[in-house]
MARMARGU-860282 format. One line per field, with one value per residue (C-alpha): residue number from 1; residue in three letters; chain; x, y, z. Coordinates in pm, whole numbers, plus 50000, padded with zeros to 5 digits. Layout:
! MARMARGU-860282
nr NUM;...
rest Ala;...
kette A;...
xx X;...
yy Y;...
zz Z;...
//
This chain:
! MARMARGU-860282
nr 1;2;3;4;5;6;7;8;9;10;11;12;13;14;15;16;17;18;19;20;21;22;23;24;25;26;27;28;29;30;31;32;33;34;35;36;37;38;39;40;41;42;43;44;45;46;47;48;49;50;51;52;53;54;55;56;57;58;59;60;61;62;63;64;65;66;67;68;69;70;71;72;73;74;75;76;77;78;79;80;81;82;83;84;85;86;87;88;89;90;91;92;93;94;95;96;97;98;99;100;101;102;103;104;105;106;107;108;109;110;111;112;113;114;115;116;117;118;119;120;121;122;123;124;125;126;127;128;129;130;131;132;133;134;135;136;137;138;139;140;141;142;143;144;145;146;147;148;149;150;151;152;153;154;155;156;157;158;159;160;161;162;163;164;165;166;167;168;169;170;171;172;173;174;175;176;177;178;179;180;181;182;183;184;185;186;187;188;189;190;191;192;193;194;195;196;197;198;199;200;201;202;203;204;205;206;207;208;209;210;211;212;213;214;215;216;217;218;219;220;221;222;223;224;225;226;227;228;229;230;231;232;233;234;235;236;237;238;239;240;241;242;243;244;245;246;247;248;249;250;251;252;253;254;255;256;257;258;259;260;261;262;263;264;265;266;267;268;269;270;271;272;273;274;275;276;277;278;279;280;281;282;283;284;285;286;287;288;289;290;291;292;293;294;295;296;297;298;299;300;301;302;303;304;305;306;307;308;309;310;311;312;313;314;315;316;317;318;319;320;321;322;323;324;325;326;327;328;329;330;331;332;333;334;335;336;337;338;339;340;341;342;343;344;345;346;347;348;349;350;351;352;353;354;355;356;357;358;359;360;361;362;363;364;365;366;367;368;369;370;371;372;373;374;375;376;377;378;379;380;381;382;383;384;385;386;387;388;389;390;391;392;393;394;395;396;397;398;399;400;401;402;403;404;405;406;407;408;409;410;411;412;413;414;415;416;417;418;419;420;421;422;423;424;425;426;427;428;429;430;431;432;433;434;435;436;437;438;439;440;441;442;443;444;445;446;447;448;449;450;451;452;453;454;455;456;457;458;459;460;461;462;463;464;465;466;467;468;469;470;471;472;473;474;475;476;477;478;479;480;481;482;483;484;485;486;487;488;489;490;491;492;493;494;495;496;497;498;499;500;501;502;503;504;505;506;507;508;509;510;511;512;513;514;515;516;517;518;519;520;521;522;523;524;525;526;527;528;529;530;531;532;533;534;535;536;537;538;539;540
rest Unk;Unk;Unk;Unk;Unk;Unk;Unk;Unk;Unk;Unk;Unk;Unk;Unk;Unk;Unk;Unk;Unk;Unk;Unk;Unk;Unk;Unk;Unk;Unk;Unk;Unk;Unk;Unk;Unk;Unk;Unk;Unk;Unk;Unk;Unk;Unk;Unk;Unk;Unk;Unk;Unk;Unk;Unk;Unk;Unk;Unk;Unk;Unk;Unk;Unk;Unk;Unk;Unk;Unk;Unk;Unk;Unk;Unk;Unk;Unk;Unk;Unk;Unk;Unk;Unk;Unk;Unk;Unk;Unk;Unk;Unk;Unk;Unk;Unk;Unk;Unk;Unk;Unk;Unk;Unk;Unk;Unk;Unk;Unk;Unk;Unk;Unk;Unk;Unk;Unk;Unk;Unk;Unk;Unk;Unk;Unk;Unk;Unk;Unk;Unk;Unk;Unk;Unk;Unk;Unk;Unk;Unk;Unk;Unk;Unk;Unk;Unk;Unk;Unk;Unk;Unk;Unk;Unk;Unk;Unk;Unk;Unk;Unk;Unk;Unk;Unk;Unk;Unk;Unk;Unk;Unk;Unk;Unk;Unk;Unk;Unk;Unk;Unk;Unk;Unk;Unk;Unk;Unk;Unk;Unk;Unk;Unk;Unk;Unk;Unk;Unk;Unk;Unk;Unk;Unk;Unk;Unk;Unk;Unk;Unk;Unk;Unk;Unk;Unk;Unk;Unk;Unk;Unk;Unk;Unk;Unk;Unk;Unk;Unk;Unk;Unk;Unk;Unk;Unk;Unk;Unk;Unk;Unk;Unk;Unk;Unk;Unk;Unk;Unk;Unk;Unk;Unk;Unk;Unk;Unk;Unk;Unk;Unk;Unk;Unk;Unk;Unk;Unk;Unk;Unk;Unk;Unk;Unk;Unk;Unk;Unk;Unk;Unk;Unk;Unk;Unk;Unk;Unk;Unk;Unk;Unk;Unk;Unk;Unk;Unk;Unk;Unk;Unk;Unk;Unk;Unk;Unk;Unk;Unk;Unk;Unk;Unk;Unk;Unk;Unk;Unk;Unk;Unk;Unk;Unk;Unk;Unk;Unk;Unk;Unk;Unk;Unk;Unk;Unk;Unk;Unk;Unk;Unk;Unk;Unk;Unk;Unk;Unk;Unk;Unk;Unk;Unk;Unk;Unk;Unk;Unk;Unk;Unk;Unk;Unk;Unk;Unk;Unk;Unk;Unk;Unk;Unk;Unk;Unk;Unk;Unk;Unk;Unk;Unk;Unk;Unk;Unk;Unk;Unk;Unk;Unk;Unk;Unk;Unk;Unk;Unk;Unk;Unk;Unk;Unk;Unk;Unk;Unk;Unk;Unk;Unk;Unk;Unk;Unk;Unk;Unk;Unk;Unk;Unk;Unk;Unk;Unk;Unk;Unk;Unk;Unk;Unk;Unk;Unk;Unk;Unk;Unk;Unk;Unk;Unk;Unk;Unk;Unk;Unk;Unk;Unk;Unk;Unk;Unk;Unk;Unk;Unk;Unk;Unk;Unk;Unk;Unk;Unk;Unk;Unk;Unk;Unk;Unk;Unk;Unk;Unk;Unk;Unk;Unk;Unk;Unk;Unk;Unk;Unk;Unk;Unk;Unk;Unk;Unk;Unk;Unk;Unk;Unk;Unk;Unk;Unk;Unk;Unk;Unk;Unk;Unk;Unk;Unk;Unk;Unk;Unk;Unk;Unk;Unk;Unk;Unk;Unk;Unk;Unk;Unk;Unk;Unk;Unk;Unk;Unk;Unk;Unk;Unk;Unk;Unk;Unk;Unk;Unk;Unk;Unk;Unk;Unk;Unk;Unk;Unk;Unk;Unk;Unk;Unk;Unk;Unk;Unk;Unk;Unk;Unk;Unk;Unk;Unk;Unk;Unk;Unk;Unk;Unk;Unk;Unk;Unk;Unk;Unk;Unk;Unk;Unk;Unk;Unk;Unk;Unk;Unk;Unk;Unk;Unk;Unk;Unk;Unk;Unk;Unk;Unk;Unk;Unk;Unk;Unk;Unk;Unk;Unk;Unk;Unk;Unk;Unk;Unk;Unk;Unk;Unk;Unk;Unk;Unk;Unk;Unk;Unk;Unk;Unk;Unk;Unk;Unk;Unk;Unk;Unk;Unk;Unk;Unk;Unk;Unk;Unk;Unk;Unk;Unk;Unk;Unk;Unk;Unk;Unk;Unk;Unk;Unk;Unk;Unk;Unk;Unk;Unk;Unk;Unk;Unk;Unk;Unk;Unk;Unk;Unk;Unk;Unk;Unk;Unk;Unk;Unk;Unk;Unk;Unk;Unk;Unk;Unk;Unk;Unk;Unk;Unk;Unk;Unk;Unk;Unk;Unk
kette A;A;A;A;A;A;A;A;A;A;A;A;A;A;A;A;A;A;A;A;A;A;A;A;A;A;A;A;A;A;A;A;A;A;A;A;A;A;A;A;A;A;A;A;A;A;A;A;A;A;A;A;A;A;A;A;A;A;A;A;A;A;A;A;A;A;A;A;A;A;A;A;A;A;A;A;A;A;A;A;A;A;A;A;A;A;A;A;A;A;A;A;A;A;A;A;A;A;A;A;A;A;A;A;A;A;A;A;A;A;A;A;A;A;A;A;A;A;A;A;A;A;A;A;A;A;A;A;A;A;A;A;A;A;A;A;A;A;A;A;A;A;A;A;A;A;A;A;A;A;A;A;A;A;A;A;A;A;A;A;A;A;A;A;A;A;A;A;A;A;A;A;A;A;A;A;A;A;A;A;A;A;A;A;A;A;A;A;A;A;A;A;A;A;A;A;A;A;A;A;A;A;A;A;A;A;A;A;A;A;A;A;A;A;A;A;A;A;A;A;A;A;A;A;A;A;A;A;A;A;A;A;A;A;A;A;A;A;A;A;A;A;A;A;A;A;A;A;A;A;A;A;A;A;A;A;A;A;A;A;A;A;A;A;A;A;A;A;A;A;A;A;A;A;A;A;A;A;A;A;A;A;A;A;A;A;A;A;A;A;A;A;A;A;A;A;A;A;A;A;A;A;A;A;A;A;A;A;A;A;A;A;A;A;A;A;A;A;A;A;A;A;A;A;A;A;A;A;A;A;A;A;A;A;A;A;A;A;A;A;A;A;A;A;A;A;A;A;A;A;A;A;A;A;A;A;A;A;A;A;A;A;A;A;A;A;A;A;A;A;A;A;A;A;A;A;A;A;A;A;A;A;A;A;A;A;A;A;A;A;A;A;A;A;A;A;A;A;A;A;A;A;A;A;A;A;A;A;A;A;A;A;A;A;A;A;A;A;A;A;A;A;A;A;A;A;A;A;A;A;A;A;A;A;A;A;A;A;A;A;A;A;A;A;A;A;A;A;A;A;A;A;A;A;A;A;A;A;A;A;A;A;A;A;A;A;A;A;A;A;A;A;A;A;A;A;A;A;A;A;A;A;A;A;A;A;A;A;A;A;A;A;A;A;A;A;A;A;A;A;A;A;A;A;A;A;A;A;A;A;A;A;A;A;A;A;A;A;A;A;A;A;A;A;A;A;A;A;A;A;A;A;A;A;A;A;A;A;A;A
xx 47944;48102;48476;48359;48302;48623;48828;48653;48737;49122;49142;49007;49225;49512;49414;49380;49681;49889;49706;49805;50130;50386;50185;50438;50275;50267;50529;50742;50742;50742;51059;51254;51126;51189;50797;50694;50320;50198;49865;49802;49490;49252;49193;49397;49214;49524;49869;49935;50187;50006;49612;49672;49702;49670;49934;49778;49855;50177;50312;50268;50443;50723;50805;50701;50844;51154;51246;51590;51693;51594;51646;51844;51544;51803;51893;51637;51962;51918;52091;52115;51807;51756;52040;52356;52523;52369;52506;52333;52395;52503;52237;52010;51819;51909;51974;52169;52132;52290;52088;52265;52361;52172;51844;51602;51221;51112;51018;51438;51368;51619;51496;51636;51635;51369;51117;51149;51044;50747;50608;50573;50416;50158;50150;50076;49777;49498;49291;49445;49321;49657;49597;49923;49998;50098;50426;50555;50515;50814;50963;51019;50675;50532;50226;50196;50169;49925;49673;49725;49888;50136;50077;50393;50579;50930;50879;50856;51223;51264;51486;51667;51984;52063;51962;52163;52161;51823;51821;51580;51519;51339;51135;51288;51584;51368;51557;51355;51325;51586;51344;51018;51205;51148;50762;50551;50417;50747;50811;50840;50597;50626;50446;50472;50304;50029;49951;49878;49613;49466;49470;49773;49555;49328;49319;49144;49314;49436;49795;49848;49709;49947;49992;50044;50249;50596;50765;51139;51094;51260;50965;50681;50327;50257;49891;49626;49309;49089;48967;49221;49572;49775;50171;50497;50818;51147;51234;51503;51597;51643;51963;52048;51859;52158;52030;51690;51662;51273;51148;50771;50573;50222;49997;49645;49364;49262;49070;48991;49216;49134;49121;49490;49625;49486;49608;49953;49949;49821;50166;49974;50129;50513;50384;50052;49956;49837;49746;49424;49449;49257;49568;49798;49883;49877;50169;50312;50312;50405;50724;50637;50943;50701;50536;50702;50645;50785;50701;50537;50553;50164;49833;49492;49221;48863;48769;48464;48291;48239;48033;47723;47550;47571;47956;47986;47979;48293;48136;48001;48321;48529;48257;48286;48679;48645;48420;48695;48906;49178;49341;49090;49092;49486;49417;49148;49094;49406;49544;49831;50040;49889;50002;49717;49759;49629;49726;49796;50183;50323;50570;50950;50931;51304;51283;50906;50634;50289;50249;49857;49683;49332;49214;48949;48707;48371;48284;48383;48203;47913;47898;48016;47714;47435;47624;47537;47190;47208;47199;47247;47229;46852;46755;47098;47047;47193;47554;47694;48063;48215;48486;48659;48602;48793;48740;48988;48837;48492;48626;48743;48422;48208;48444;48394;48032;47952;48169;47965;47641;47716;47924;47668;47397;47454;47265;47580;47550;47828;47875;48145;48243;48486;48815;48704;48388;48497;48761;48525;48254;48555;48647;48309;48231;47951;47992;47983;48221;48506;48818;49133;49528;49813;50172;50462;50588;50902;51069;50953;50627;50527;50461;50125;50060;50022;49739;49491;49592;49305;49185;49461;49411;49428;49208;48853;48687;48591;48766;48986;49195;49429;49658;49668;49819;50016;50183;50238;50353;50604;50750;50898;51110;51187;51582;51636;51467;51380;51193;51041;50878;50757;50558;50403;50332;50115;49959;49916;49702;49465;49385;49325;49105;48890;48892;48808;48991;49001;49314;49326;49633;49984;50047;50283;50325;50218;50268;50341;50674;50780;51139;51215;51202;51555;51666;51348;51460;51239;51201;50970;50807;50739;50979;51054;51181;51165;51501;51650;51444;51481;51354;51613;51445;51479;51445;51734
yy 51439;51671;51482;51604;51945;52011;51844;52062;52324;52260;52224;52596;52724;52553;52648;53032;53027;52968;53162;53464;53680;53494;53215;52977;52633;52519;52252;52542;52780;52460;52314;52697;52707;52355;52257;51927;51857;51473;51319;51117;50946;51040;51199;51016;50886;50993;51034;50846;50525;50313;50342;50367;50071;50257;50337;50734;50751;50558;50839;51096;50925;50845;51233;51289;50985;50759;50412;50296;50197;50250;50179;50301;50356;50228;49908;49872;49797;49860;50247;50393;50590;50677;50410;50483;50102;49794;49504;49119;48809;48498;48357;48641;48692;48949;49351;49618;49977;50280;50579;50856;51141;51418;51259;51481;51557;51823;52034;52002;51761;51467;51153;50862;50491;50505;50686;50349;50165;50415;50395;50027;49999;50219;50019;49740;49855;49666;49997;50138;49878;49907;49688;49601;49520;49181;49332;49382;48981;48901;49075;48818;48821;49099;48887;48820;49121;49228;48969;49034;48694;48929;49262;49439;49568;49530;49113;49254;49244;49591;49777;50159;50025;50407;50746;50604;50228;50003;49639;49405;49022;48862;48528;48343;48453;48658;48752;48998;49218;49494;49564;49580;49856;50055;49991;50275;50030;49995;50434;50600;50879;51154;50977;51315;51537;51261;51247;51659;51592;51252;50930;50764;50464;50697;50630;50968;51254;51583;51546;51498;51829;52101;52308;51994;51777;51621;51385;51300;51219;51513;51710;51847;51880;52263;52240;51979;52103;51831;51771;52004;51970;51784;51976;51943;52143;52048;51984;52205;51920;51597;51455;51456;51802;51895;51604;51760;51966;51973;52319;52172;51891;51946;51652;51649;51384;51338;51004;51066;50892;51103;51440;51319;51276;51628;51789;51671;51733;52129;52102;52137;51759;51688;51296;51127;50812;50597;50611;50567;50220;50370;50636;50361;50264;50595;50668;50372;50432;50800;50658;50930;51002;51077;50745;50556;50191;49914;49560;49614;49367;49377;49221;49310;49106;49115;48964;48799;48802;48449;48560;48602;48447;48335;48391;48190;47900;47823;47639;47964;48135;47868;47904;48281;48266;47970;48208;48513;48513;48675;48641;48833;49125;49162;49150;49369;49577;49670;49635;49401;49637;49398;48986;48771;48655;48317;48318;48598;48599;48757;48523;48475;48649;48607;48266;48186;48133;47975;47632;47624;47841;47960;47838;47955;47648;47723;47352;47359;47696;47578;47215;47416;47629;47388;47192;47475;47478;47736;47541;47802;48065;47991;48087;48298;48647;48918;48985;49339;49392;49732;49915;50253;50580;50489;50469;50207;49980;50034;49886;49582;49544;49581;49321;49114;49143;49073;48720;48610;48701;48570;48220;48152;48359;48575;48913;49159;49505;49768;50018;50248;50449;50714;50559;50613;50484;50218;50132;50156;49881;49640;49682;49638;49347;49528;49415;49086;49160;49400;49533;49479;49491;49427;49599;49389;49566;49425;49142;48831;48570;48644;48981;48887;48553;48679;48925;48650;48499;48462;48841;48987;49381;49353;49022;49223;48885;48704;48386;48167;47841;47740;47484;47821;47979;47696;47712;48108;48081;47769;47951;48217;47960;47743;47622;47765;47928;47547;47465;47804;47805;47456;47577;47872;47683;47443;47769;47912;47605;47620;47994;47873;47615;47812;48092;48417;48619;48572;48693;48930;49032;49122;49476;49703;50068;50275;50699;51027;51178;51534;51475;51793;51513;51415;51141;50917;50560;50278;49967;49697;49851;50177;50301;50676;50861;51245;51340;51193;51383;51729;51893;52058;52176;51973;52199;52373
zz 49339;49600;49482;49170;49197;49452;49145;48911;49148;49161;48778;48723;48954;48805;48451;48570;48762;48449;48224;48377;48426;48219;48088;48242;48291;48649;48627;48468;48766;48953;48856;48873;49239;49342;49393;49255;49171;49207;49176;49481;49344;49629;49950;50229;50501;50771;50777;51135;50994;51271;51150;50798;50515;50132;49927;49893;50285;50261;49965;50239;50509;50311;50272;50708;50874;50853;50987;51176;50797;50450;50099;49813;49512;49254;49363;49683;49883;50252;50361;50695;50838;51183;51284;51130;51182;51329;51451;51380;51628;51457;51524;51341;51607;51821;51610;51761;51646;51735;51656;51489;51738;51494;51484;51592;51561;51378;51666;51723;51989;52006;51855;52102;52109;52337;52078;51898;52173;52306;51904;51889;52226;52085;51781;51955;52200;52091;52137;51852;51624;51427;51111;51072;51394;51242;51128;51455;51556;51433;51757;52042;52265;52082;51954;52341;52456;52202;52279;52649;52730;52890;53071;53071;52728;52926;52839;52433;52282;52256;52456;52441;52610;52616;52424;52124;52144;52045;52080;51923;51990;51733;51759;51485;51264;50974;50653;50588;50895;50751;50472;50737;50937;50634;50599;50800;51046;51205;51178;51507;51642;51887;52172;52359;52095;52074;52432;52373;52206;52275;52470;52303;52180;52004;51599;51530;51692;51552;51637;51236;51151;51008;51305;51582;51374;51457;51209;51187;50816;50532;50524;50750;50669;50547;50434;50412;50244;50230;49862;49723;49833;50074;50083;50268;50288;50431;50794;50895;51159;50956;50987;50645;50524;50308;50087;50021;49729;49670;49843;49830;49735;49612;49638;49469;49522;49141;49129;48788;48528;48270;48436;48577;48239;48124;48403;48333;47931;48060;48284;48610;48711;48730;48789;48758;48976;48710;48336;48161;48014;47695;47643;47706;47329;47225;47456;47377;47001;47016;47231;47451;47661;47970;47959;48218;48297;48484;48656;49014;49335;49349;49303;49197;49296;49419;49822;49884;50243;50348;50608;50419;50185;49905;49927;50207;50010;49931;49598;49491;49581;49331;49034;49022;49042;48711;48608;48494;48231;48310;47998;47815;48074;48010;47657;47587;47911;48060;47686;47746;48054;48321;48340;48413;48810;48908;49295;49529;49489;49162;49000;49093;49420;49513;49379;49491;49216;49327;49218;49300;49053;48990;48588;48367;48355;48289;48276;48661;48744;48605;48778;49121;49099;49005;49359;49546;49456;49165;48836;48529;48774;48891;49237;49303;49490;49334;49366;49451;49359;49517;49421;49493;49253;48917;48558;48521;48830;48683;48387;48501;48759;48419;48255;48528;48548;48227;48254;48542;48328;48012;48177;48474;48454;48731;48804;48927;49028;49051;49299;49323;49666;49777;49918;50278;50265;50068;50324;50604;50409;50398;50760;50880;50590;50465;50079;49934;49644;49699;49463;49654;49576;49778;49737;49850;50193;50140;49884;49997;49948;50289;50253;50043;50229;50576;50439;50502;50847;51107;51213;51029;51018;50635;50632;50512;50407;50749;50630;50859;50849;51148;50944;50691;51005;51170;50799;50773;51133;51114;50765;51022;51183;50927;50895;50528;50210;50065;50367;50408;50063;50087;50374;50182;49883;50095;50238;49941;49797;50106;50009;49658;49756;49988;49773;49992;49702;49344;49170;48829;48750;48832;48807;48596;48694;48429;48483;48337;48455;48329;48208;48472;48715;48832;49088;49019;49001;48845;49062;49142;49439;49309;49600;49538;49872;49801;49930;49615;49399;49258;48912;48661;48319;48016;47790;47582
//
């Protein structure tokens, strides 16, 4: 209710703004002044790159931080970031990065190689409870340090040889390592600033408030008014400041997709985060140039809490999975914009397509449910399915609820939750079935499969399998791609057999994007660095 009131206030304020004066729309004024207005789906849980996992947070972090390397949004090819050049040893184990001379923090302090070492030291501290800590385990001895098998960070394969030279030694040759360096888990943070406000490994610190914030990206925080707006303005000390054309970006936490679409049509947004499913066909038929869609390296699925009955029984989990008609959801709910998913990894990720699949098999689903002691659903306790607030999440949940009732005679209750509450309940395993999605952090099947390793920060199911962990680990030291993919196929088969998750569909992005927005390139990672974007009126 509070979120609805805040959204109403935002919408009213924006409407009043555009109804006065010269009656130009907010986006028209924004285009003239290079102020971009974007929906960011929900209120972010934070902006610390080492303590967050969600896309609403990442979209802000892309503006505020930069890693050693970046990607070009048109090709996704690796391009220089904080490092202007690097060398890779012949055996693929040692990377040596040169930190550009003009790299600085947003307070004007020089950014040096040791800042990365100190940042990753912090990211590996157990007290921080970094949910993406596994990303750093490709670095030699990083996992041993995190698990406190090694006491000194000097034993970890990260060395500042001098102010401008950072050397990284890996456990094994890692083909996606450069891509990984552009992920928020590898972004640097100014540890000197953090220490001013809290212990270095404290999660909820005030260092990210606008008045305290120090970053190294193309923008800095200008305003953060919870429930209303998060805005950023250019960082004058950014090494590539001349490339930055936008004077401000204003992110709005609009959770309701219909409200988001109306705000766009009213000229209050340059870009929506998503599209209401019910409106997609209308835009497609009209060939509306502001409607954009593209395949997305992401999977939408449900996770199952394996620590609590009845979903602690693999037979129940399989029954639930086999009773989901994904083709019906794609055809009747998502209206053909998404593809049915039968595994965790999307198809053809760098030549990898999962062989193991969860199919629609009602006979098997009913048989397994009976074997678990619930013939025709009799005696089965009610199941609760939670999802974060969104009309489309609700529609999919309702469709699955009806399938489980019709096909298995199960009673399922639905509960929508605000983003922060939803995330906390997942982390605490305070749920039975929950909506989840995974967006590839880099273009490789490993980015999906490592989610379910034992005690992984993003494995919020309680599920653990030693053989699965061994296969994922062995894949990192495989001699070639074929051997690595074979190990990943075996791992994915275990995942499908034990069902800690139920795949629903593979994403396509569906957005409304003003034709005033330039420098915005469609790609499978939905990756849009703001320094490339600028605004130019499309009106004659």
